[in-house]
C-alpha positions in Angstrom: 0.0 0.0 0.0 2.8 2.4 0.9 4.5 1.7 -2.4 1.3 2.6 -4.3 0.9 5.8 -2.3 4.5 6.8 -3.2 3.9 6.2 -6.9 0.8 8.4 -6.8 2.7 11.2 -5.0 5.6 11.3 -7.4 3.2 11.1 -10.4 1.3 14.1 -9.1 4.5 15.9 -8.4 6.0 15.6 -11.8 2.7 16.3 -13.5 2.5 19.6 -11.5 6.0 20.5 -12.6 5.0 20.1 -16.2 1.9 22.3 -16.1 2.1 25.5 -18.1 -0.2 28.3 -17.3 -1.0 31.5 -19.1 0.8 34.5 -17.7 -1.6 36.6 -15.6 -1.4 39.5 -13.2 0.6 39.5 -9.9 0.4 41.6 -6.7 3.2 42.0 -4.2 3.7 44.1 -1.0 5.1 44.2 2.5 3.4 44.0 5.9 4.8 46.2 8.7 3.8 47.0 12.3 2.4 50.5 12.5 4.7 53.0 14.3 7.7 50.8 14.6 7.8 49.7 10.9 8.9 46.2 12.0 8.4 43.6 9.2 5.8 41.1 10.2 6.5 37.4 9.5 3.8 34.7 9.0 0.9 37.1 8.4 -1.8 35.6 6.2 -3.0 37.9 3.4 -6.2 37.0 1.5 -7.6 38.1 -1.9 -11.3 37.5 -1.7 -12.4 37.5 -5.4 -9.4 35.5 -6.7 -9.8 33.3 -3.7 -6.1 33.1 -2.9 -4.1 33.4 0.3 -0.4 33.6 1.1 1.9 34.2 4.0 4.5 37.0 4.5 8.1 36.0 4.6 10.9 36.9 7.1 11.1 40.4 5.6 7.3 40.9 5.7 7.0 40.5 1.9 4.3 38.6 0.1 3.5 37.8 -3.5 0.4 36.7 -5.5 0.7 35.3 -9.0 -1.7 34.0 -11.7 -4.4 36.5 -10.8 -7.5 37.4 -12.8 -8.2 41.0 -13.6 -10.9 43.0 -11.9 -11.9 44.6 -8.6 -10.3 42.9 -5.7 -10.4 43.1 -1.9 -7.3 42.4 0.2 -8.0 41.4 3.8 -5.8 40.6 6.8 -6.9 39.0 10.1 -3.6 38.6 12.0 -3.3 37.5 15.6 -2.7 40.4 17.9 -3.4 43.1 15.3 -6.5 45.0 14.2 -8.2 43.7 11.0 -7.1 45.3 7.7 -9.0 45.6 4.4 -8.0 47.3 1.1 -9.8 47.5 -2.2 -7.7 47.5 -5.4 -8.1 47.1 -9.1 -6.0 44.5 -10.9 -5.3 45.1 -14.6 -4.8 42.1 -17.0 -1.1 41.0 -17.1 -0.2 43.8 -14.6 2.5 43.7 -12.0 1.1 45.6 -9.0 3.3 46.6 -6.1 1.3 47.9 -3.1 2.3 50.6 -0.7 3.5 49.1 2.7 0.6 47.8 4.7 0.8 48.9 8.3 -1.1 46.8 11.0 -2.1 48.3 14.3 -1.0 46.3 17.3 -3.7 45.5 19.9 -2.3 46.4 23.4 -3.3 43.1 25.0 -2.3 41.0 27.9 1.1 39.2 27.7 -0.1 35.7 28.4 3.5 34.4 28.0 4.2 35.8 31.4 0.8 35.7 33.0 0.1 32.0 32.3 3.7 30.8 32.3 3.8 29.9 28.6 7.6 29.9 28.5 8.2 29.4 32.2 9.3 26.1 33.8 6.4 26.0 36.3 4.3 24.3 33.6 7.0 22.0 32.4 6.8 19.6 35.3 7.4 19.2 39.0 9.7 16.2 39.2 12.3 16.5 36.4 13.0 17.9 33.0 11.3 15.0 31.2 7.9 16.0 32.3 7.0 18.9 30.1 3.2 18.5 30.1 1.8 21.6 28.3 1.9 22.3 24.6 3.1 25.8 24.4 3.7 28.4 21.7 5.5 31.7 21.4 4.2 32.8 18.0 0.5 33.6 17.9 -1.4 31.6 15.2 -3.6 33.3 12.7 -6.1 30.5 13.3 -8.8 31.8 15.6 -9.1 28.6 17.6 -5.3 28.0 18.1 -4.7 31.7 18.8 -6.9 31.5 22.0 -6.7 28.1 23.5 -3.0 27.9 23.8 -2.9 30.8 26.2 -6.2 31.1 28.0 -6.4 27.4 28.8 -2.8 27.0 29.9 -3.8 26.9 33.6 -5.7 23.7 32.9 -2.6 22.1 31.2 -4.6 22.1 28.0 -3.1 20.3 25.0 -4.4 20.9 21.5 -6.3 17.7 20.4 -4.8 16.0 23.5 -1.5 15.5 21.7 1.8 15.0 23.6 4.2 18.0 23.4 6.5 15.8 21.2 4.2 16.5 18.3 4.8 20.3 18.4 7.9 21.6 16.6 9.7 24.9 17.3 12.2 26.3 14.8 14.5 29.4 15.3 15.6 31.1 12.1 14.5 28.0 10.2 16.4 25.4 12.3 14.6 22.8 14.4 15.2 23.5 18.1 13.4 20.5 19.6 15.9 18.3 21.3 16.3 14.7 20.1 16.3 13.0 23.5 12.8 14.1 24.7 11.7 15.6 21.3 10.3 18.8 22.9 11.5 22.4 22.9 12.7 23.9 26.2 10.8 27.2 26.3 12.8 28.2 29.4 15.8 28.7 27.1 14.2 31.9 25.7 12.7 33.0 29.0 12.6 36.8 29.6 13.5 37.4 25.9 9.9 38.2 24.8 10.9 41.3 22.9 12.9 39.2 20.5 10.6 36.2 20.2 7.3 37.7 19.1 7.7 37.6 15.4 7.6 34.4 13.3 5.6 32.0 11.2 3.2 29.2 12.2 2.1 26.0 10.4 -1.2 24.8 11.9 -1.4 21.1 12.6 0.0 19.0 9.8 -0.6 21.5 7.0 1.8 22.6 4.3 4.4 25.2 5.2 7.5 26.9 3.8 10.1 26.0 6.5 9.1 22.4 7.6 7.4 19.3 6.4 5.2 19.7 9.4 3.9 17.8 12.5 0.4 16.9 13.6 0.7 19.2 16.6 1.8 22.2 14.5 5.1 24.1 13.9 6.4 27.6 14.7 9.4 29.4 13.3 10.7 32.2 15.6 12.4 34.9 13.6 15.4 36.3 15.4 17.3 37.7 12.4 18.7 41.2 13.3 17.4 42.8 10.1 13.8 42.0 11.1 13.8 44.4 14.1 13.0 48.1 13.8 15.8 50.4 15.0 15.6 51.8 18.5 15.6 50.7 22.1 12.9 49.2 24.2 12.5 48.7 27.9 9.9 46.5 29.6 9.1 46.3 33.3 6.5 43.8 34.6 5.1 42.7 37.9 3.2 39.5 38.7 2.3 37.7 41.9 3.1 34.2 40.6 6.3 32.2 40.6 8.3 35.4 40.2 7.1 38.9 40.8 9.5 41.1 38.8 10.6 40.9 35.1 12.6 43.4 33.1 13.8 43.4 29.5 16.1 45.9 27.8 16.6 45.5 24.0 18.3 47.6 21.3 18.3 47.2 17.5 20.3 49.2 15.0 18.1 48.4 12.0 19.7 47.6 8.6 22.4 50.1 7.8 23.3 51.3 4.3 26.3 48.9 4.3 24.0 45.9 5.0 24.7 45.4 8.7 22.2 45.0 11.5 22.7 44.3 15.2 20.3 43.4 18.0 21.0 42.9 21.7 18.8 42.1 24.7 19.2 41.6 28.4 16.4 40.4 30.6 15.7 39.0 34.0 13.1 37.5 36.4 13.3 37.5 40.1 11.5 36.4 43.2 13.1 35.6 46.6 9.7 34.2 47.7 7.1 33.0 45.2 3.4 32.9 45.6 3.7 29.3 46.7 5.6 28.8 50.0 9.2 27.7 49.6 9.6 28.6 46.0 12.0 31.2 44.5 13.2 32.4 41.2 16.4 34.0 39.8 17.0 34.4 36.1 19.2 36.5 33.8 18.7 36.2 30.0 20.7 37.5 27.1 20.6 37.5 23.3 22.8 38.9 20.6 21.9 38.8 16.9 24.0 40.0 13.9 23.0 40.0 10.2 24.8 40.9 7.1 23.0 41.4 3.7 24.6 42.0 0.3 23.7 41.8 -3.4 20.7 44.1 -2.8 19.4 41.9 -0.1 19.4 38.7 -2.1 22.0 37.2 0.3 21.7 37.3 4.0 23.8 35.6 6.7 22.7 35.8 10.3 24.3 34.7 13.6 22.3 34.7 16.8 23.2 33.5 20.3 21.0 33.4 23.4 20.7 31.8 26.8 18.6 32.1 30.0 20.4 30.7 33.1 17.9 30.2 35.9 17.9 29.0 39.5 14.6 28.2 41.1 13.0 26.5 44.0 10.3 24.0 43.0 6.8 23.3 44.1 6.1 19.6 44.8 3.0 17.5 44.5 1.6 15.9 47.6 -1.2 13.6 48.9 -4.8 14.7 49.2 -4.7 14.2 52.9 -1.9 16.7 53.3 -3.9 19.3 51.3 -6.9 18.7 53.5 -5.1 18.8 56.8 -3.2 22.1 56.0 -6.3 23.5 54.2 -3.9 24.7 51.5 -4.4 23.4 48.0 -0.9 24.7 47.2 0.8 23.0 50.1 4.5 22.5 49.2 6.4 19.6 50.9 9.7 20.5 49.3 10.9 23.0 51.9 11.6 23.6 55.6 13.5 25.8 58.0 17.2 25.6 58.6 18.5 27.9 61.3 15.3 29.9 60.9 15.6 30.4 57.1 13.6 28.8 54.4 15.4 26.1 52.4 14.0 24.2 49.4 15.3 20.6 48.8 14.5 20.8 45.1 16.5 23.5 43.4 16.7 23.6 39.6 19.7 25.0 37.9 19.4 25.3 34.1 21.4 27.0 31.3 20.9 26.2 27.6 23.3 28.4 25.6 22.6 28.3 21.9 24.1 29.6 18.7 22.5 29.6 15.3 24.1 30.5 12.0 21.8 30.8 9.0 22.0 31.9 5.4 19.2 32.9 3.0 19.6 33.3 -0.7 16.7 34.9 -2.5 17.4 33.9 -6.0 14.4 36.0 -7.1 11.1 37.0 -5.5 9.7 33.5 -6.3 12.7 31.3 -5.4 14.7 31.0 -2.2 17.3 28.7 -0.7 18.0 28.8 3.0 20.4 26.9 5.2 21.2 26.8 8.9 23.2 25.3 11.6 22.5 25.2 15.4 24.5 24.1 18.3 23.5 24.2 22.0 24.7 22.7 25.2 21.9 22.4 27.7 22.7 22.0 31.3 19.9 21.0 33.6 20.1 19.7 37.2 17.7 19.2 40.0 18.5 18.6 43.7 16.7 16.1 45.9 17.0 14.5 49.3 18.5 11.1 49.7 19.0 8.8 52.7 20.6 5.5 53.6 19.4 3.2 56.4 17.2 6.0 57.8 13.6 7.1 58.0 12.1 8.9 55.0 12.6 12.6 55.7 9.8 13.9 53.5 7.1 15.5 55.7 4.2 14.0 53.7 5.6 10.5 53.5 2.4 8.5 53.7 3.5 6.5 56.8 3.8 9.8 58.7 0.2 10.9 57.9 -2.6 10.4 60.6 -4.7 8.1 58.4 -1.8 5.6 58.2 -1.0 5.9 61.9 -4.6 4.8 62.6 -3.7 1.3 61.4 -0.8 1.0 63.8 -2.0 -0.9 66.9 0.8 0.6 69.0 -0.5 4.1 68.5 -3.1 5.5 70.9 -6.0 7.7 69.9 -4.2 10.5 71.9 -1.1 10.0 69.7 -3.2 10.2 66.5 -5.1 13.3 67.8 -1.9 15.0 68.7 -0.4 14.4 65.2 -3.5 15.6 63.5 -3.6 18.8 65.5 0.0 19.5 64.7 -0.8 19.2 61.0 -3.8 21.4 61.3 -1.9 24.0 63.3 0.8 24.1 60.7 3.7 22.9 63.0 6.7 23.3 60.6 8.5 20.4 62.4 5.7 18.1 61.1 4.4 19.7 57.9 7.8 20.7 56.4 11.3 19.3 56.1 13.2 19.5 59.5 16.6 20.5 58.2 18.0 21.0 61.7 17.1 17.5 62.7 18.7 16.0 59.6 22.0 17.8 60.5 21.7 16.6 64.1 21.2 13.0 63.1 24.2 13.1 60.7 26.4 14.6 63.5 25.1 12.3 66.3 28.3 11.2 68.2 27.2 7.6 68.4 26.4 7.4 64.8 29.7 9.0 63.8 31.7 6.6 66.0 29.9 3.6 64.5 30.0 4.7 60.9 33.0 6.9 60.8 31.1 10.0 59.8 29.1 8.5 56.9 25.9 10.4 56.0 22.4 9.2 56.9 20.9 12.1 55.0 22.3 14.0 52.1 21.2 16.2 49.1 22.0 14.9 45.7 22.0 16.7 42.3 20.7 14.9 39.2 22.1 16.1 36.0 20.5 16.0 32.5 23.0 17.6 30.1 22.6 17.7 26.3 25.0 18.6 23.6 23.4 18.9 20.2 24.1 20.0 16.7 21.7 20.5 13.7 22.2 21.3 10.1 19.5 21.8 7.4 18.9 23.2 3.9 15.5 24.2 2.6 14.4 25.1 -1.0 11.2 27.0 -1.9 9.9 27.8 -5.4 6.7 29.5 -6.6 5.7 28.8 -10.2 3.6 30.9 -12.6 0.7 28.5 -12.5 0.4 28.9 -8.7 2.2 25.7 -8.0 4.8 25.8 -5.3 7.3 23.3 -4.0 9.2 23.3 -0.7 11.9 20.7 0.0 14.5 20.1 2.6 17.2 17.9 4.1 18.3 17.8 7.7 21.0 16.1 9.8 21.3 16.0 13.6 23.6 14.6 16.2 23.0 14.7 20.0 24.6 13.3 23.2 22.7 13.2 26.4 24.9 13.1 29.5 23.1 11.9 32.7 24.7 11.5 36.0 24.3 12.2 39.7 26.6 14.2 42.1 26.8 14.8 45.8 25.4 18.2 46.5 25.4 18.5 50.3 26.3 16.0 53.0 24.4 17.9 55.6 27.2 17.9 58.2 28.5 14.3 57.4 31.9 13.5 56.0 31.1 11.1 53.1 28.7 8.6 51.7 29.4 5.2 50.3 28.2 4.5 46.7 25.6 1.9 47.5 22.1 1.5 46.2 19.7 1.9 49.1 17.0 -0.3 47.6 19.4 -3.2 46.9 20.6 -3.0 50.5 17.2 -4.2 51.6 17.7 -7.5 49.6 20.1 -9.1 52.0 18.6 -12.5 51.5 20.4 -12.7 48.1 23.6 -14.7 48.2 25.3 -12.0 46.0 24.1 -9.2 48.2 27.6 -7.6 48.5 27.8 -7.4 44.7 24.2 -6.3 44.1 24.4 -3.2 46.4 27.3 -1.7 44.4 26.5 1.1 42.1 29.9 0.7 40.4 31.6 -2.7 40.5 34.7 -1.1 39.0 35.2 0.8 42.2 33.4 -1.2 45.0 32.7 0.4 48.4 33.8 3.8 47.1 33.5 6.7 49.4 32.2 9.8 47.6 32.4 13.5 48.7 30.8 16.8 47.7 31.0 17.2 44.0 31.7 13.6 43.2 29.7 11.6 40.7 27.9 8.6 42.1 24.8 6.4 41.6 24.8 6.4 37.9 26.7 7.9 34.9 25.9 7.2 31.3 25.5 8.8 27.9 22.9 8.3 25.1 24.1 9.2 21.6 21.4 10.0 19.0 21.8 10.5 15.2 19.2 11.3 12.6 18.8 12.4 9.0 15.7 13.2 7.0 14.7 14.4 3.5 11.2 15.8 2.6 9.2 17.8 0.2 5.8 19.5 0.1 4.0 20.3 -3.2 1.1 22.8 -3.3 -1.1 23.8 -6.2 -3.8 26.5 -6.2 -6.6 27.3 -8.5 -9.5 29.7 -8.1 -11.9 27.0 -6.7 -9.7 24.2 -5.6 -6.3 23.9 -3.8 -4.5 20.7 -2.9 -1.1 19.7 -1.4 0.8 16.5 -0.7 4.1 15.7 0.7 6.4 12.9 1.9 9.3 12.6 4.3 11.8 9.8 4.8 13.9 9.7 8.0 16.6 7.7 9.8 17.2 7.6 13.5 19.6 5.6 15.7 20.5 5.8 19.3 22.8 3.9 21.7 23.5 4.0 25.4 27.1 4.0 26.7 27.5 3.3 30.5 30.3 4.7 32.6 29.6 2.5 35.6 29.2 -1.2 36.1 26.0 -1.6 38.1 25.8 -4.5 40.6 22.2 -5.4 39.8 22.9 -5.4 36.0 26.6 -6.2 35.6 26.3 -7.5 32.0 24.2 -4.7 30.6 25.2 -1.5 32.3 28.9 -0.8 31.4 30.3 0.2 28.0 28.5 0.7 24.7 25.1 -0.9 24.3 23.1 -2.0 21.3 22.6 0.5 18.6 18.9 0.8 17.8 18.1 1.9 14.2 14.8 3.0 12.6 13.8 3.9 9.1 10.5 5.8 9.0 8.3 7.6 6.5 5.5 10.1 6.5 2.9 10.8 3.8 0.3 13.6 3.9 -2.1 15.4 1.7 -5.0 17.8 1.8 -7.4 19.7 -0.3 -9.4 22.9 0.0 -12.6 23.6 -1.9 -13.6 27.3 -2.1 -17.3 27.9 -2.3 -16.4 31.6 -2.6 -13.6 33.8 -1.3 -15.2 33.7 2.2 -16.3 30.1 2.6 -14.0 27.0 2.4 -14.2 23.3 3.0 -10.8 21.6 3.7 -9.7 18.1 4.5 -6.2 16.9 5.6 -4.9 13.3 6.1 -1.5 12.1 7.3 0.1 8.7 7.7 3.4 8.3 9.4 5.7 6.0 11.3 8.0 7.4 14.1 10.9 6.0 16.0 10.5 5.5 19.7 11.4 8.5 21.9 14.9 7.6 23.4 13.8 8.9 26.8 10.9 6.4 26.8 12.6 3.5 25.0 14.9 2.4 27.8 13.5 0.4 30.7 15.9 1.9 33.3 18.5 3.9 31.5 20.3 4.8 34.8 21.1 1.1 35.5 20.9 -0.9 32.3 21.0 -0.9 28.5 17.7 -2.9 28.3 14.9 -1.4 26.2 11.3 -2.2 25.8 10.7 -5.6 24.4 10.1 -5.7 20.6 11.0 -2.1 20.3 9.7 -0.7 16.9 8.4 2.3 15.2 5.0 3.6 16.1 2.2 4.4 13.6 0.1 7.4 13.5 -2.9 8.2 11.2 -4.3 11.7 11.3 -7.4 13.2 9.6 -9.6 16.3 9.9 -12.4 17.9 8.1 -12.8 21.7 8.4 -15.3 24.4 7.4 -13.7 27.8 7.4 -15.6 31.1 7.0 -14.5 34.7 6.9 -17.1 37.5 6.4 -16.7 41.2 7.2 -18.7 40.6 10.5 -17.8 37.0 11.5 -15.0 34.6 10.9 -14.2 31.2 12.3 -13.7 27.5 11.9 -15.5 24.3 12.6 -13.5 21.0 12.5 -13.9 17.3 13.1 -10.7 15.4 13.7 -9.5 11.9 14.6 -6.0 10.7 15.2 -5.1 7.0 15.8 -1.8 6.1 17.6 -0.6 2.5 17.5 2.5 0.6 18.7 3.6 3.4 21.1 5.7 3.0 24.2 4.9 4.5 27.6 6.8 4.2 30.9 5.6 4.8 34.4 7.8 4.9 37.5 6.5 4.4 41.0 7.4 3.0 44.4 6.1 -0.6 44.9 5.2 -1.1 48.6 5.3 -4.9 48.5 8.7 -5.0 46.7 10.0 -2.0 48.7 11.7 -0.5 45.6 11.1 1.7 42.6 9.5 -0.1 39.7 9.7 0.9 36.1 6.5 -0.3 34.4 6.8 -0.1 30.6 3.9 -0.5 28.3 4.4 -1.7 24.7 1.9 -1.8 21.9 0.0 1.2 23.3 -2.9 2.3 21.0 -4.9 5.5 21.5 -7.7 7.4 19.7 -8.0 11.2 19.8 -11.1 12.5 18.2 -13.5 15.4 18.6 -14.9 18.7 17.5 -13.2 22.1 17.4 -15.2 25.3 16.9 -14.2 29.0 17.0 -15.8 32.2 15.8 -15.0 35.9 16.2 -17.9 38.4 15.8 -17.0 42.0 15.0 -20.3 44.0 14.9 -18.4 47.3 14.5 -14.8 48.6 14.5 -14.7 48.8 18.3 -16.2 45.5 19.5 -15.2 41.9 18.9 -16.6 38.7 20.6 -14.9 35.3 20.7 -16.6 32.0 21.2 -14.4 28.8 21.4 -15.4 25.2 22.0 -13.5 22.0 22.2 -15.3 18.7 22.6 -12.9 15.8 22.6 -12.6 12.1 23.4 -9.1 10.8 24.0 -8.8 7.2 25.2 -6.8 4.0 25.1 -8.2 1.7 22.4 -6.4 -1.6 23.3 -4.8 -3.4 26.2 -1.0 -3.1 26.0 1.5 -5.5 27.3 3.2 -4.3 30.5 6.8 -5.2 31.6 7.9 -4.5 35.1 11.5 -4.1 36.2 12.7 -3.0 39.6 15.6 -0.8 40.4 17.0 -3.3 42.9 17.0 -6.0 40.3 14.5 -8.3 42.0 11.8 -7.9 39.2 13.3 -8.6 35.8 11.0 -8.4 32.7 7.9 -9.5 34.5 5.3 -9.4 31.7 1.6 -9.1 32.2 -1.3 -7.7 30.1 -2.6 -4.3 31.4 -6.3 -3.6 30.9 -6.3 0.0 29.7 -8.9 -0.3 26.9 -11.4 2.6 27.2 -9.4 4.3 29.9 -9.2 8.1 29.2 -6.0 9.9 28.5 -5.1 12.1 31.4 -3.5 15.4 32.0 -5.6 17.6 29.7 -9.3 18.7 29.5 -11.4 16.9 27.0 -14.1 19.5 27.1 -13.2 23.2 27.1 -14.6 26.5 26.1 -13.9 30.3 26.0 -16.3 33.2 25.8 -14.5 36.6 25.5 -15.4 40.2 24.6 -12.9 42.9 23.6 -13.3 46.6 23.2 -10.9 48.8 21.2 -11.1 52.6 21.0 -8.3 55.2 20.4 -5.7 52.6 21.2 -7.4 51.7 24.5 -8.0 48.0 24.9 -10.3 46.1 27.3 -11.0 42.4 27.4 -13.1 40.2 29.6 -13.1 36.4 29.3 -14.6 33.3 30.9 -12.7 30.0 30.5 -14.1 26.5 31.2 -12.4 23.1 31.4 -14.0 19.7 32.1 -13.6 16.0 31.7 -10.2 15.9 33.2 -8.9 12.5 34.6 -6.2 11.2 36.8 -3.5 9.2 35.1 -4.2 5.5 35.2 -1.9 3.3 37.3 -0.9 0.2 35.3 -0.3 -1.8 38.5 -4.0 -1.6 39.4 -5.0 -3.0 36.0 -2.7 -5.9 35.5 -4.5 -9.1 34.4 -3.8 -11.1 37.5 -5.8 -8.6 39.6 -8.9 -9.7 37.7 -8.3 -13.4 37.8 -10.5 -14.1 40.7 -13.2 -11.6 40.0 -16.7 -13.1 40.2 -19.4 -10.8 38.7 -22.1 -12.6 40.7 -20.4 -11.8 44.0 -21.0 -8.4 45.4 -17.7 -8.1 47.3 -15.8 -9.4 44.3 -17.6 -7.0 41.9 -16.9 -4.0 44.2 -13.3 -4.9 44.1 -13.4 -4.9 40.3 -15.0 -1.5 40.3 -12.3 -0.1 42.5 -9.6 -1.6 40.3 -11.1 -0.4 37.0 -12.6 3.0 37.9 -10.8 6.2 36.8 -11.3 9.3 38.9 -12.7 12.3 37.0 -11.6 15.6 38.4 -13.9 18.5 39.1 -14.7 20.8 36.3 -13.2 24.3 36.6 -13.9 27.9 35.5 -11.6 30.9 35.5 -12.2 34.5 34.6 -9.7 37.0 33.4 -9.8 40.7 32.6 -7.2 43.0 31.1 -7.0 46.7 30.2 -4.3 48.4 28.2 -3.3 51.5 26.3 -0.9 51.8 23.4 0.4 55.3 22.5 2.3 56.0 19.4 4.7 58.9 19.9 6.9 60.8 17.4 9.9 59.3 15.8 8.7 55.7 16.2 8.4 56.0 19.9 5.6 54.1 21.6 4.4 53.4 25.1 2.1 50.5 26.2 0.7 49.7 29.6 -1.3 46.5 30.3 -3.0 45.4 33.5 -4.5 41.9 33.9 -6.0 39.7 36.5 -7.0 36.0 36.2 -9.4 33.9 38.2 -10.8 37.0 39.9 -14.3 35.6 40.5 -13.4 32.0 41.3 -11.1 31.9 44.3 -10.8 28.2 44.7 -8.5 25.3 43.8 -8.1 24.1 40.2 -7.0 20.5 40.1 -5.5 19.8 36.7 -4.0 16.3 37.0 -2.2 13.7 39.0 -1.8 10.0 39.4 -3.9 7.1 40.6 -2.8 5.2 43.6 -0.9 2.1 42.5 -1.3 0.1 45.7 -4.2 -2.3 45.9 -5.2 -1.7 49.5 -8.9 -1.2 50.0 -8.3 0.7 53.3 -7.0 3.8 51.5 -8.5 3.9 48.0 -6.9 6.9 46.2 -6.6 9.2 49.2 -2.8 8.9 49.1 -2.7 9.6 45.4 -0.4 12.5 44.6 -2.2 15.4 42.8 -0.9 18.4 41.0 -2.5 21.8 41.7 -1.8 24.6 39.5 -3.7 27.8 40.4 -5.5 29.3 43.3 -6.5 32.9 44.2 -5.9 36.1 42.4 -3.2 36.2 39.7 -2.1 39.7 38.8 0.0 41.0 35.9 1.1 44.6 35.2 3.3 45.4 32.2 4.8 48.6 30.9 6.8 48.8 27.7 8.5 51.9 26.2 10.2 52.0 22.8 12.6 54.9 22.2 
């Protein structure tokens, strides 16, 4: 079947290349921002009567060809700008160059700061691999995508329920998603908003000019120095969220007569005490861009470098009982007092310096060849408590909670009552980490005499470093018959360095490099071997700064070649494309692990995958204002390296029968754009097959961490998207957005359990996940908003709704053996079945937000804007957005110990002032 599809694609391609059309009229122009004269990239321009549309390039330029003569109306509806319309007369065979089109910016709320779009607080609480929210920097011209990505961020909304790996981010035409997790780290451009607002977007899997595309969409951030208007800009912001102060200073020279342009920016974000107790934030960001143009602008070479080093104290998830006892839905167990000062156990340090060199050759106004190279070295580390032969120091450890103590026959009701009261009263010795006590236990004279100063408690730092290089070349050509071709090649090489170091010994002298979970398995004859983290250096004492625990690399290489071909007529457009790619990855261990001596040290197996992607779509134009479009895509994709390995810290073992996954995507869309109302209604369905998922949890019975890997995962994502904007006059506009989705597992995958202590090895059992809902994102959401614009004053009021959110399913509860003795005719047995199979649905949530702003254009391109916004101002209650089911099978505590994430509570305020001079 694939072979036939390829034959059809290449036949259509060569037939399109041979088409010869009669020379007709053409129209060209440039789109600029009013006042600043900044070229606007990715702006969609429509010609109503000829029923054509195009996108402005990195210089704001656009071109229409093969036009019929007559009266024409040019219209622009661009995200963040006021609508624009222009009537013009096209003469037969004429070449019409329009005067520069200036779009007026709407002074609106900066959701990138207010909702944390490029902040780490939405990327995950545990480690860098948990980015959960599909984010975007460039506003899409699509009405639906333009709204949901920002206003629904507090609910961890993901478009069509897709994982973030299906969203691509390019910078100056070079793919910036890393290869290990396949996501883009938005924190790397934090506090650089002034330089990251302009760019191009490809919605979903449609055809674009800089990428083959991805089902989750693609964005290309334009950071070329020549794209910025000359002058300086200073921005000062306040918010009461994870940081309260942000400042940005940027300066651009503009393009000089000699063809040089320079841009520099310096920014920062700071909070010594965040809205959530125990959190903090320190960040300084920089960017420098240089561009040289020659040959009348036909050649351009650009160099940009940026980075955003950050140090922040994290919020942690906890158990429902802890939230209830403290009466605080944002309770944070990660911190405590040390000598009377707040100290957080989980401190993130991140720095991702990046450099991009790109070249653009505009052969003529219809043909361009671009190339680019990117290199970056991301350094990410996260600290955490560790302990050996000692009590768990976390304040919300479930055995320390009153409900568990009730089951201890040695505890009296007075003991339980006293413990409960200490939780309710907020006694920091109970509710938070007792740092002073940890130091005291490490320095206990008896302990020091017995163990020679070895640490009971310590703070470790887990490192996730990534060195990566990317090179690509793209070609774009527009033909006279309105056929265009875009093609590209890309090569990438990455190395992920993962290791652990001793961060703080908390008053002790050293720690021995043993695995604390393996130490519990003393019944094994080879116990002395099993407990060693590195058999090459057994019983090694490690000190502050030393590597211990694990140390390995994963090398990844890939290459791809692709093309998109698009053809437009007055009533019918169609496109098709294909991509072929190669990926390989291999683990290289630096330590010989005692639990896995034969699969942990040295170079492991190289895993190789050859994949393809086919896509196509068509657009039928009822008129210049009403369209019906359909898109389909079929692709295979190599496993994500981060998910492929069972326990990459300890062994080279991967998921059994590791192979490429299959994805089939389709959607049907009705698009309308009239002078008063514009919008889209879409039906979509995406089928995922043969995917790999991995869960990690603590197994009470085995007393160790278990890695539960699911192979052959199948899911269906289907639903309805609808969006409309009503503009009754030039002052008012009203938005209505609706998403009704159904995202669920469509088959029962095979589960494989492996334990960190080596006791469980490839224990396989079917996991009953069929018809369980995908978690972590609303499957029903809506927005109703009204905006008023007058004399550059802007006011917006919005209500946002999210429903049908579910906890993430625990595979341990749904393994086949749990159902073996279920008798449907026995009440007790059937109730046990319901407990095992039920999935908790979270409470629906509503937020409200309002913003008011003023944009003032001054003389000589100076401008001043002031925005003030508040979110959730009428709904001061918790918003639970996700979490995990309890994995244990105890009927005494069903789900009450399940960790939950809470994202927002109370009043969220944002004030922003920006002055360009």
